[in-house]
N, C-alpha and C positions, 0 to 999 in steps of 0.2 A: 255652605257656611250658613248661619242663621239669617243673614240678610236676603238670602234666597228662599226662605219660608214663607209662605204666606200665612195670613192671620189664623186660618183654620188649623195649620200645621203647628203653629207656634202654641195655639190654645190647647191641642192634643198633648204636645211634648210638655207643657207646663203641668198638665194633669198627671201625666206619667212619672215626672219628676217629684210632685208632690206626695205621690203614693210611694215612690221608691225611696225618697229621702226623708219623709215625714216633716216637710217645710212648706210654707204656703207659697210656693210658686205660682199656683193656679191665681192667686189673687194679686200678684205683682202688676203694676202697670205694664201695658204691652209695650211702650218705649223703654222702660227700664230693663224689662226682661230680655227684650231683643238686644239691646245695646250690651248688656254684660254677657249674654250667651254668645254673642257675635265675637267678643273680645276673647273669651276663654276658648271657644273651639278654634279661632284663628291661632292662638298662642300654642295649642297642643296639636294643630294639624288635622283635626277632626272634620270629615267632610260630610257625614251621614248621621242622622239621629240616632239609628240603631246602634252605631259604633259608639256613641256617647253614652247610651244606655248600658251597653255591655260593659264598658270600662268603669262605669259608676259601680259595678258589682266588687271593684277593688275598694276596700274601705279607705286606704290612703288617698286615693284618686277622689273618691266621693267627698272626704273631708277637703280637700283642696277646692272642690267645686264649691262646697257650701260656704268656705271662707271667702271665695272670690265674690260672691253675692252680697257680702257684708261691706256696707258703706263705712269707712273709718272716719272717726273725729280726727282733725288735724290740729287742733289747739287746745291748749289748757285755758280753762276760764272763758272760754268763748261767750259771748254775750254777757259782759260783766255785771250789767244791771241785774240779770236773773240772778247770779250767784250773791250778789248783796242782799236781795231780797230772801233768798233761801236761808242766808245766814241769819238773817233777823228772826225767821220763822222758827228754825232749830233753836235759837237762843231763848225766845219768848216761850215756846211750847215744849221743849224737850231737855232743857238744861238740867242736868242731875238725875234724870230718869232713863232707864233703858227703852230703846225704841227700835224699830224694824224699819229699813229702807229697802226697796226693791226697784233694780233696773231691770225691766223686762226684755230689753235688746241693747246689748253693749257690744259694739264692733271692734272698739279698741279702747286702750287705757285712759284717755286723756279725760273723759268726763269723770270717771271713777276717781282718778288720782286728784283732781280738782275737789271733789267732794271730801276726800280723805284730807286733803290740805285744811280745807275748810274746817272740818270736824276737829283736826289736831289744834288749830288755832282757837277754838271754842273750848279746849280741853274736855271735850265729850266723845272723842274717837273711841273709847273703851266701853262707852254705853251703846254705841251704835251697832247693831246688827245688819249687816248688808249682804243681799243675795243678788247676784248679777246673772243674767242669761247671755251666753254666746253660742253660736250656732256650730261652731266647729272646735275641734282639739287644738288646730294651729292658733285659732284666736285666743282659746283659754290659756295656752301656753304663752303666747305674748304678753297677755295680761299679767299672768303670774310672774313672768320675767322681769316686768317693769322696765323695759327698754324704751326709750323715747328718741326720736330723732333729734340731734343736736341743731339741725337746720333751723328748727322752729322756735329756739329758745329766746330769741329776741322778740318775736311776737308773744310768746308765753310770758315773759317778762313784763311786757307792755299790758297784756291783759291783767296779770296779778297786780300791776300797779293800779289799774282802772278799778280792780276788784276792792283794792283798799286792804290788802293783806298787811299783816304786822311786822312780817321779817322780808326775807328775800327768797324768790322762787329757787335760787341755787340751793337754799338750805335743805332742799327735799329731793337732791340728785347729786349723784357722785360720778365722776368720770371712771370709765372701765375701758378695757381694751375692745369691748363691744360697742361703746358709745356711753351715752347717758343713760343711767338706771336711777329708778325711783326708789325711795326709801322703803324697802320691802316689809320692814317692821309693822308699817301702817296697814299692811295687807291681813293682819292677823285675824280681824273681825270680818273678813270678807269670805262669802262662800260663792264659788264660782260654779256654775251649772252648765253643762252643755244642753242647749235647747234653744226652741224658738221663743217667740213672744207668748205663745198660748201655755208655755210650761210654767205653770203657776208655782209661787214659793211653797205653797203647802200651809202656811200661817198667815193670819191677817197682817198686814203692814200698815205703818203710820204714815209713811210717805213713800210715793211712787214717781219715778223720774223716767218718762219716756219720750225724749225730745227729738223731734224730727224724723222718728221712725216709719210714721205712717205716711210720709210722702212718696214712698216707692210702692205703695200698695193702692189698689182700687177703692173706691169709696164704700162698696158693700162691705169690705173686709175691716173697715174702719170701726163699723157697729160691733163685730166681733171682738175687737182689741178692747174697746172700750167697755163691753160687757166684763169681759175678763179683768180689766182694771177695777172697775167698780166693785165687783164681787171679791176682789184681793185687798181692798183698802177699808180699813176700819171707818166707821162713822165718827166725824170729826177730823179725819186725815187729810192729807194734802196730795195733789195731783200736779205734776208738772210737765206740761206739754211743750212742743217747739213753737216758735213765734208764728210759724204760718199754719198752726194746727189750733182747733178749737173744739169744745164740747157744745153740741147743739142738742135741741129736743131729742129724746125725751130727757136728757140728763139735766137740763135747766132747772128741774125740781128736785135735783138730787145734790147739785153742786151750786157753789156760789163762786164767780170769777172775782178773785180779790186782787189780780193784777192782769188787766186787759191786754198790756203791751207784752208782758213776758209769759203770758198764759199759764197763771198759776191758779189752781181751784181748791176749794175746801169742800170737802164733803160735809153736808148737813148732819148735825148730830141726832136729829130726830127725823126719821124718814116713813113715808107712809109706803110700805112694800105691797 
């Protein structure tokens, strides 16, 4: 099992997985990669790396493996102060105009659903064109299905209250035989793409939300992600990171931090390339 692999063996395996599955396993932190890999191969009774690589030739198994390495968000409107500030930005800058939002890494639907509720309450959900990336067919299917655990609804309702929404969180969900389901009509403006962080949207975006995704990657990969994000964001656009993440040099001459606590940045309108 992975706990018996030494650092060198894990590094070789991460390189092989990166090439085989076209995802940045080689850039994951050692602790995160080892922990997730250990859990997965224990679950499937795999004992040797070559057996894992052989089974990954099966696309269904490979998709399960990709999905297992996604860290799902568990709450709607987590960090309510962030969502309040984001609402102000959208209301001030994008009210009444078409605009584009990109989530480079969405593991589960909670962040997306939170945004869609926010947009609905600002009456601009039909103006927002949203692109999200998810690494697996399993993950994409779950998001499209709109299913949410009812166990978290008390926390979700509390977060929504702190967000200062104008209605009730229950307005956006309905009970089904499968559990709670999100209002799927709000997904009409959402394009769900199967791919990793580096799979760019193809068109410049006005707002990019990538919160807490870089925590699981080594520092050298942060630079790659930040370049991808910078190149995909229009001048004057907004970038939202997680509370433990930040933009450092050389981005301090390309972005202004407008909320140090919530890690929201505004890309300068006039830049020296």
